[in-house]
Structures are given as structure tokens and as C-alpha cells.
C-alpha positions in Angstrom: 1.0 -9.2 3.6 -0.3 -7.6 6.7 2.6 -8.7 9.0 5.1 -6.5 7.2 6.9 -9.2 5.2 6.9 -9.0 1.4 4.9 -11.6 -0.5 6.7 -14.3 -2.4 7.0 -13.7 -6.1 5.4 -16.4 -8.3 8.0 -17.6 -10.9 8.0 -19.9 -13.9 11.5 -20.8 -15.2 12.1 -21.7 -18.8 15.5 -23.4 -19.1 17.8 -25.9 -20.8 19.1 -27.3 -17.6 22.9 -27.6 -17.6 25.1 -26.4 -14.8 24.0 -22.8 -14.9 20.3 -23.5 -15.0 20.7 -26.2 -12.3 22.1 -23.5 -10.0 19.3 -21.1 -10.9 16.7 -23.8 -10.1 18.4 -24.5 -6.7 18.4 -20.8 -6.0 14.8 -20.4 -6.9 13.7 -23.4 -4.8 15.6 -22.2 -1.7 15.0 -18.4 -2.0 12.5 -17.3 0.6 11.1 -14.6 -1.8 10.4 -16.9 -4.7 7.4 -19.1 -5.2 8.6 -21.5 -8.0 5.3 -22.5 -9.7 6.6 -24.5 -12.7 9.6 -25.2 -15.0 9.5 -25.5 -18.7 12.3 -27.3 -20.6 13.6 -26.6 -24.0 16.5 -28.1 -26.0 19.7 -26.2 -25.7 22.7 -27.6 -23.8 21.4 -31.0 -24.7 18.3 -32.6 -26.3 15.0 -31.8 -24.7 14.6 -35.2 -23.1 18.0 -34.8 -21.4 17.0 -31.4 -20.2 13.7 -32.7 -18.7 15.7 -35.5 -17.0 18.2 -33.0 -15.6 15.5 -30.7 -14.4 13.5 -33.4 -12.7 16.7 -34.7 -11.0 17.7 -31.2 -9.7 14.2 -30.5 -8.4 13.9 -33.9 -6.7 17.3 -33.5 -5.1 16.4 -30.0 -3.9 13.2 -31.4 -2.3 10.9 -29.7 -4.8 9.8 -32.8 -6.7 6.2 -31.5 -6.6 7.0 -28.5 -8.9 5.4 -29.1 -12.3 7.8 -29.6 -15.2 6.7 -29.3 -18.9 8.6 -30.5 -22.0 8.9 -27.8 -24.6 10.5 -27.3 -27.9 12.9 -29.9 -29.3 14.9 -27.3 -31.2 15.4 -23.5 -31.4 12.6 -21.8 -33.4 14.9 -19.5 -35.4 18.6 -20.5 -34.9 20.3 -23.8 -35.7 20.8 -26.3 -32.9 24.0 -25.8 -30.9 24.5 -28.6 -28.3 27.0 -28.3 -25.5 27.4 -32.1 -25.0 31.2 -31.6 -25.1 31.1 -29.7 -21.8 
């Protein structure tokens, strides 16, 4: 940018939104140097539908409900499923 400020970095986050990823999303939404372009959701801490729900809730609460969210893989491609529902 010609005014001396650095340009915002475009970012796409791939996550399994639990507590740690919720904090990362909040950070990305509020950070002045990040342009959050989209979020992709995969199964991990919970099933992929729960991850999508968590992600949409976090983004809406953060005032970023317009960020596109995509539903991804229902299970890991290589390793067995390991849920963290007990947490």
C-alpha cells in the first residue's frame, strides 16, 4: 500500500472448531493484518456437522457472519476417528 501500512494477508482457515480453533477464529477476525476469506470445517473434536455449527456460531458472534464456511471431510483420510466429545 502506498500509505506505508502493510497490506492485510488473505487467509483461509481449515479447522475442527473446538475451544482452540474458536480462539483462532476470533483472533483472525479481529486481527488488523488478517483478511479472513473463508473457513473450511472437518471432523475432529466432534462430527463435521457439529464443527460447522460451532464455526458459524463463533463467526456470527464475532460479527463475521459473512465469512464463507464450507463443510469438509466427515472423517480423517488416514487415521482413525478420535473424538473429543468428553471435553
